[in-house]
Steps between C-alpha positions, in 0.01 A plus 500: 500500500723198434811709562350628826425136618844391405671785694295422806604130474864606460465725818343211686791267404741778618323526836491118538885488450542785759296298755701188425843670531409722805298233689756481789495875568313626803143574424254770596196422697208398290742356236238311302275814483789721396612248238141464344479889493837542339403241228175682426668843493800383290306289248224748479755776445669302226162433339390868518832652401490296179219725377694825550560631141848638541617180672434275202600466134832690547831384640542792770147454625526119533841537662321729762224253538731212580680724747167571672434126515826458670434779754158346584675170600765689690230679691327177569817350633526797759134473584489132570837418650696678774808599300682818407540639145828326426354153584175571314692610194709187512204267498303719263775513241556129548140412441463750203803360339376143551158586349672678209716198439186274488345741249817488282495118511138514390592739227786291380274189487246702311741614249631134436148374468394796280760405249353155468137625508479861364130509576575488876397805692490603875139425498534152348403196703871393502604817692398363841703186430808727441417689826503160695825396331669832606372456854645148501829637401507785756382285797840334560660845486261636766573198724879565448451867590300430803786281627759777429283744696487281800887537522452865549254544789568879533512632144610864513653671199657840506230760407702656219566171345140402528395815320754471228448138452131532502514771238734332259346150534149636426628719220678215326220243563220722385678648197608154369144374559332800323757467209368146443136568554500809270730348235734788518705352215455466121283222371788341312667447831243265659782303661594812700189457723626163605846644565361778713285250688810279576689807615217591736514150661877525537451845663248350742750232606764765546264699726483186727863483511552864591220499764629192680861637488368816682325280751808276559722804542252644759500169682878489509519860625251401776700198598827695506347758720363227734840340524667828566249577774562164646874554488453826669300351781763217530778758541304672777426162662872407485585815703229421755591132532863580536443738790241263651714195489803687643286627784354152572836350507630767753198459719494123489871482567454711805200303610691173479774631716236603748345148498835341561553745785167394651604134470822560695330718767249230586192721513159339503460419127518143404796389276260348246317834442823676464625238257181544287537878496866475401421258217225729376746792465791300361364521154491878500875509614625265222634774286584407141842587383561450132724794433217696348269713726193470261525135480541480879170692542315293243620167630419578865166641423413192272632247748249618758220441253637162411531388862137608563387278198713196568736565208877409508691799347838391399752777386844485360571869429808700386353843557819680365427343169183721465686826597456621132127535557306780671366425844140564384540268202640223717218526738238500219658226313568242769197615706271409212682176421472385867140626536401287198678204648325542832163524346564191291644303799200576726271321249711180544316271750816282582682707761827321423496636147449857605863591429635815332861503380665828403858516368705800386859453407778611269555257207732501200432815313237651717246467783233237522179519714285188540180422689291180509195398684216234486148591387164334463268514205589634156715799402379693197728711290433804295764673292763276664390605863301301749149649558376539853157356559447717807369822330434502128476887491851542610649164421874459452605846597753350754654274239493780246688715743755221541555485123517887469774518760688203344474657163618843627824332614531297175428180687395173336200341676385145481182370664383135518206319660483128469387217718412728802837675504522873406844653432619837380862582413644833403849546364680835494799522275821658633537719193152642548563543867817697436313730257227560761744576768713731274180689397386543860843641599497737220153621604625556853805690371267730293277545797788605718 
């Protein structure tokens, strides 16, 4: 009976940890009722299974029993939360591992106290105190794990890895635990129980490391896919904008000539009206000529946005200096840089400080691109990159794209934000540029 109650309490602790770790997952309707039902089924199942003869008093049977306890919790995760098998496995293994670590801590404390007080047993009055002590040790770990989980809002592990990891983690955890419980070692090697218990705790910690490595890898894969998708859309947008701006320039150029002809002909249209129309079209006919077509499209497109928002856009551009870079990369790199600058400048209340400066020039030993603008509020950095406060689900993808492109051309990037002035500088070394150009020419030769 005591073992059955103990197993039910272990299952309850396991479920409590699942609910803590998975609390931010979408929930099914009637969540409270589902949670209560799962607790009753799982704890009742753990209690009832403890009386099955072939599931007790032998290592294979107890191993199967612990596996059933885990599966009950896994089923509960799928029943209460809206998640797929990989996510449910992640949270279930994490909770099971944490509960097992807490048990190993209690067991280690019991072994230590038992050496001092040999009369101590699991039913002694001191045992609850050891349980409280082990809980006190595990609570900071649970808090830390919860914070780690919050960094991975969409935890999805590859199914094969989940199955393999699930199998080996459970196998190792349970076999180590059973070895200690059943004293599967000679009586003269009492110290071996403590050693096995310590190995079990180290293994639990290693499980955490492996699990969050999987989660981090998945998050990086998702970010890379998102950036690549964004780059693909930017490339399409570049072609559209290029054609659109060329068409606008042609049409507005013709329109201005027609307006001037109307002025000379003296038809019944006031000169003031014609001047206003001509001024309105002048901005579209101010074609940027930097020596690089991609930069021309970007600068003309962004200059229109700047004018609409009262931003002074100052450019000193040697477009030829960027000829080593692909058109799509140029559009993505400087498009994101200027977009970020525009977003920051709009937040500045003093219109006279809404100034964006962009410089691209050849310098000794390479090419240097520099942008600066004013901003309001605070700029927060994560992993060396400023974090956008606009959308936390997709924060920083533009800046990550900038870094990715810079790194792909072996550029050195420096970002600073101080006293309301933001700046970003990227230096491309001549040696790296020559290698890139040579590699591209070789690829073209092979393609031909």
